C-alpha positions, -999 to +999 in steps of 0.1 A: +162-035+329+174-001+340+139+013+348+129-014+373+157-007+398+151+030+393+115+025+405+125+002+433+150+026+449+132+058+442+125+076+475+100+099+458+079+069+444+082+051+478+068+081+496+039+085+471+030+048+475+036+048+513+061+020+510+094+013+527+117+002+499+152-012+503+176+013+517+213+012+524+241+037+524+244+052+489+211+037+477+197+072+471+221+076+442+209+044+423+178+061+408+199+091+397+227+069+382+203+046+363+180+074+352+209+094+338+221+063+319+185+059+305+185+096+295+217+094+274+209+058+261+173+062+252+165+099+256+189+115+231+169+102+202+140+124+214+164+153+219+177+150+183+141+147+170+130+177+190+159+198+176+149+188+140+113+197+147+123+231+160+147+237+131+118+229+108+096+252+129+071+223+134+072+214+171+055+181+177+057+149+198+095+148+199+097+185+211+072+179+238+089+147+251+123+165+249+110+194+270+097+171+297+128+148+300+152+177+300+131+195+327+129+163+348+166+157+345+177+192+354+152+195+383+161+161+397+198+169+396+190+202+414+171+183+441+199+157+444+223+186+450+202+202+477+175+222+460+142+217+481+117+195+464+111+159+452+132+144+425+117+129+393+142+101+385+115+075+384+093+097+362+122+104+338+130+067+335+094+056+329+087+084+305+116+075+282+109+038+285+072+042+277+079+066+248+104+042+233+079+014+237+053+035+219+077+042+190+087+005+188+050-006+187+043+020+160+073+011+138+068-026+141+033-021+128+043-001+097+079-012+089+094-041+070+087-029+035+112-036+008+124-010-017+099-005-045+125+006-070+146-024-062+116-047-069+113-029-103+149-035-111+145-073-104+122-075-135+152-069-158+177-098-162+213-091-152+227-108-182+218-111-219+228-134-248+245-111-273+249-123-308+281-119-327+275-135-361+262-170-354+277-171-319+259-160-287+279-146-258+265-140-223+272-104-212+260-081-184+230-061-195+248-029-182+275-034-209+251-035-238+251-007-264+225+006-288+227-015-320+237-047-303+216-078-311+204-100-283+188-135-284+156-138-263+148-174-258+113-188-253+100-181-218+128-157-210+125-120-199+134-094-225+166-077-211+164-044-230+141-021-250+146-030-286+132-039-320+126-074-333+150-081-361+143-117-366+116-142-353+080-141-342+064-147-308+038-137-283+051-114-256+034-108-222+037-071-215+009-069-189+032-060-160+043-029-179+014-019-202-017-034-184-029-051-216-047-083-206-035-105-235-001-113-249+010-092-278+022-107-311+056-096-321+072-099-355+101-082-373+100-045-368+079-045-336+092-030-304+097-049-272+101-036-236+126-047-210+111-068-183+083-083-205+082-121-209+087-138-242+063-166-252+070-197-272+091-183-301+127-172-302+134-135-309+164-116-321+162-081-307+182-051-318+189-028-288+174+007-292+175+020-256+197+013-226+200+024-190+179+054-179+162+056-214+144+023-211+106+022-204+111+004-170+136+030-159+110+056-167+085+038-145+111+037-117+116+074-121+079+080-120+076+060-088+105+079-072+091+113-082+056+105-070+069+093-036+092+123-033+065+149-042+038+134-020+046+150+014+039+128+043+007+141+060+011+151+096-006+124+116-031+129+143-009+125+173+017+149+160-009+176+154-022+171+190+014+171+203+022+204+185-009+221+200+000+207+235+036+220+232+024+256+227-001+252+255+025+238+279+051+265+271+025+292+275+012+278+307+047+274+321+056+310+313+024+323+328+029+302+359+065+315+363+055+351+359+024+350+381+040+330+410+072+350+408+051+381+414+029+365+441+057+347+460+090+364+452+105+351+484+098+314+477+117+305+444+115+268+453+077+269+452+078+288+419+101+263+402+081+234+416+049+249+399+067+254+366+082+219+367+049+203+376+032+221+346+058+209+321+059+173+334+021+170+334+020+184+299+043+156+286+022+130+269+028+096+285-006+085+272-004+105+240+028+086+231+010+053+234-025+064+224-020+062+186+007+035+183-015+010+203-045+017+181-022+014+150-009-019+161-043-032+169-058-020+136-029-037+118-036-070+136-074-068+130-069-059+094-045-088+088-071-112+101-095-098+075-070-098+047-060-062+050-023-055+054-016-019+066+018-007+055+013+030+062-004+045+093-010+077+073-027+057+045-050+041+070-059+075+085-065+090+051-087+062+038-117+074+057-118+106+036-115+090+001-140+105-024-129+086-056-117+050-059-098+045-092-096+008-100-071-006-125-090-031-147-066-059-155-059-081-125-080-060-102-116-058-114-108-087-138-086-118-134-061-106-159-065-136-182-086-145-212-119-164-206-148-174-228-174-147-227-200-163-250-204-189-277-227-185-308-235-215-329-247-216-366-282-228-373-287-265-365-260-266-338-258-256-302-232-237-283-219-266-262-212-286-294-193-258-309-173-252-276-166-290-273-151-291-308-130-260-302-118-274-269-108-307-286-087-288-312-070-266-287-063-293-261-026-296-271-020-258-276-003-236-251-016-203-265-035-182-239-067-182-261-064-220-264-061-224-227-092-203-221-112-223-245-100-256-230-109-244-195-144-234-206-149-267-224-138-287-193-172-297-180-183-309-215-177-342-232-147-333-254-138-358-282-101-366-286-084-349-315-055-361-337-031-346-362-029-312-344-014-284-365-006-249-354-015-222-380+012-195-371-005-164-359-039-174-371-052-204-351-050-242-350-066-273-366-070-310-358-090-340-369-120-346-346-143-376-352-131-379-388-136-342-396-109-315-400-119-288-375-102-254-374-103-227-347-090-195-362-094-158-367-118-143-392-089-139-417-088-177-422-126-177-429-120-151-457-089-170-470-109-202-474-138-183-491-164-197-466-198-180-463-203-164-428-239-169-417-257-137-409-262-145-372-225-152-368-215-120-387-237-099-364-225-116-333-189-113-344-193-076-352-210-069-318-183-088-299-155-070-316-172-037-309-171-046-272-133-053-274-137-091-273-114-114-291-134-135-316-123-169-331-144-190-354-149-228-354-151-242-389-148-274-409-137-278-445-170-265-459-188-242-434-185-220-403-199-239-373-199-210-348-178-185-330-162-182-295-159-147-280-132-142-254-126-114-230-107-106-198-126-125-171-144-102-147-140-112-110-173-124-096-169-101-066-162-069-086-198-059-092-207-061-055-175-041-046-184-013-070-221-013-059-212-011-022-187+017-027-212+037-047-239+031-021-215+045+006-212+077-014-178+070-030-173+077-067-159+048-087-138+051-118-118+026-139-083+029-155-069+005-181-042+002-207-066-018-228-086-003-257-116+019-252-139-008-264-126-033-238-127-007-211-163+004-219-175-032-220-160-041-186-173-008-171-208-015-184-209-049-168-199-034-134-220-002-135-190+021-138-196+053-158-162+070-155-135+052-177-099+061-185-088+037-214-057+033-235-036+048-207+001+041-208+021+035-176+035+070-176+001+085-179-016+066-150-001+089-124-012+118-145-048+105-144-046+103-106-031+138-103-058+151-126-085+138-103-067+154-074-065+189-089-097+202-073-088+187-039-106+154-045-091+126-023-083+097-045-076+060-038-059+040-065-063+002-066-039-018-088-017-048-090+009-044-117+043-026-122+024-002-145+003+008-115+032+017-092+035+054-101-003+059-097-003+040-064+025+063-051+007+094-065-027+086-050-037+099-015-041+062-007-026+034-027-042+000-023-026-030-039-042-063-048-021-089-029-019-113-059-002-086-079+035-077-083+059-070-055+064-034-068+027-026-067+026-039-031+057-019-021+042+013-036+009+010-017-001+020+018-027-008+021-025-043+006-054-066+001-040-101+008-066-117-014-076-105-049-111-097-037-118-060-045-145-059-018-115-055+006-114-019-004-147-011+014-134-031+044-103-010+044-124+022+045-145+008+074-114-001+093-100+034+087-131+051+101-132+028+131-095+033+137-097+071+134-126+072+159-106+051+184-076+074+178-097+105+186-111+089+217-076+080+229-064+115+222-091+129+243-083+104+271-046+109+266-046+147+264-078+153+285-060+152+318-038+181+305-069+202+302-076+197+339-041+190+351-022+219+337-043+246+354-043+227+387-005+222+384-001+259+377-021+267+409-052+281+394-073+269+424-046+276+450-070+302+466-096+274+471-070+252+488-065+229+457-029+225+447-017+196+425+017+184+437+042+170+413+038+135+427+000+135+423+004+150+388+027+122+379+003+095+391-026+113+373-006+111+341+002+073+346-035+065+351-043+081+318-018+058+301-037+028+315-070+042+304-059+046+267-044+011+267-077-004+278-097+018+254-076+007+225-085-029+231-122-021+224-112-017+187-113-055+185-151-053+185-153-035+152-172-052+124-157-049+089 
C-alpha cells in the first residue's frame, strides 16, 4: 500500500521509464515520506537482524539487506537536500517490500509446527484416582508423591511411573518402548506414565514423579537433541555472506580508486560507491530460495511429503544411512498371522477357522489378529466362550471343546505335541514370533504363529534405497529375534535391537561419529529423540504427534517408499536453488565491476538507474525459473 504511491510519484523512476507521472506542488516529497515510513515500519527488522549477524561475526542476508537500505536511505536524503544525483526512494521501498515478501513466503512454508515437548506432555493425564483405603479421590497428577497408590481403570492412560500392587492386565507401551505387542502386567511389574491400560483394573504404587519419570526423560532427550543440533547455515545465507564481503571490498576499492582519479568530483565518487552497494543487494537472492522452498513444499504435499524444515530438505540429498524404526514404520505395529501349521490329517485353513471361531468374542490383540486372518474362511459359530486368564481362550465349536492357548496349556494337559508342530513352534519362537496352539480335549490340532505385520511396501522401499547407494539399517525396541526376522524379510543386514527410548538417539549419534549423514524414520514417542538427533528426521504421518513435531519431513501416508521420494525432491530442489542463486547473484558478477567503473575507459559506465533495473530483471528471471520445479518427477 505504501510502495505503490512511492513508485507512482518517484521522479527518478519516471525519468527511467520515460513517463510523465502526476505532479503537483509538494508531490516530490511523497516518495520520500512513504519510503521513510516503509524503512522504519518494515526495514528495522533487517537492521536488527544485521546487527545480530555482525555481533555473531557471521554476516549474511540480513547484513547485506541492511547495508543496501541504509545506503539508499542516506543517499536519497542527501539528494533530497540538494546533493547532486538521483534519489532511490522507489528502490528503497521495493527492496524492503520484496525482501519482506520473500521472508513471508519462506516462513509460511516451514512454520505452523506445534511444540514437540507439549505433545509429549499430553500423553500424561492431568488427574489420577488416588486410593485412600477403599475410597478413590481424584487428584492432580502434579500433587502425587512416591508411595501413593492410584487406580488405573481399563482403557485409561497410566498417570505415573509405578509398580503394580494389585490386579493384572495387558498394557500397551508401544508409544514409549517400541514393542509391537501389549505387555502383560501383574503384581510387582513396573508401568510407565503415558502407556495405555488394557481390559483389567490395576492398582499402582507411585515410584517416580515429575522429572524422574520415563516420559520426562524422553522430553529431556528431545530438548537436548534439538538444542545440540546446530541449525545448518542454508544455501542463500552462505551466498549472502560471500556477497557481503565482495560488496564491501568492491565499495572500498571503488571509493579509493575514484577518489584518487577524480578528487575534484566527490558527487561522482559517491554515486559510484552507492551504485556498487545497491547493485550488490540481493533482490533476486531474497526471493530465489524462498520461492523454491514454497514450491517444493507444495509439490511435496501433493505427493504426500510434508516439508517442515527447509534445512532438512536441503540436507536430505546428502544422506548416507537411513535408519528405520521397525514398529509402525517398516511394520504395521500390530500382530498378524505369519503362518499356520496343521497336524497330520488336517489343513491350515481348518485349524485357522477353528481358532478364529474360538477367538471371535475376545478383545485380545492376538485374538483380533487371528479373527482377521480367518475372515475369508467359513468360520463356524462358537458357544460357551471362556477366557483362560493370561493363557488363552476356549469355546465349544460344532460340539467339540476347542482351546487356543500358549504352549504352557499343552504341557498342563499332558498332551503329546506332534514332531512337526514341535519343530515349527521352535523355529517360529527362534524368529521372535508369538506361537499359540489349537487343541481339543485329546490332541493338538495345529499352531498359529503371529508376528508384527510387515508393510507390503517396505521391501520395495529398502531395495530402492539400497539401489540408489544409501545404506539401510533398522532400529527396534523388540527382541533380537524379532528384529533379525523382520530384517531378513526385507534384506536389511544392519540391525539394532532391544534398544530403549533413551538409547535410540545414542544409536543415531554413534552412526554420525565418523561424519556419516543419517536420516531417522520413525513414528512413535520413543523415536522423538532420535528424530531430533538425526541429520534429517522423517516421521511416518500415521504416527504420534510428537514424532511428527520432532521431524523435518513428514510422510503423510504410512508408505516408507516416501523416503526415497523425499530424497529425490531434495536433490531436485537443491539443483533449482543453485540455478536461482546463479541467476540471482550472477548479475552481481557483471554488475559490480561495471557499477564501480571498471570499463569507464571504454566508455561503459553503469548508472544507478540502469543498475536498479538490471537488478529487478534478475528477480523476474528467478521467479520464472522457480516455476520449472513443477516438472520434477518424484
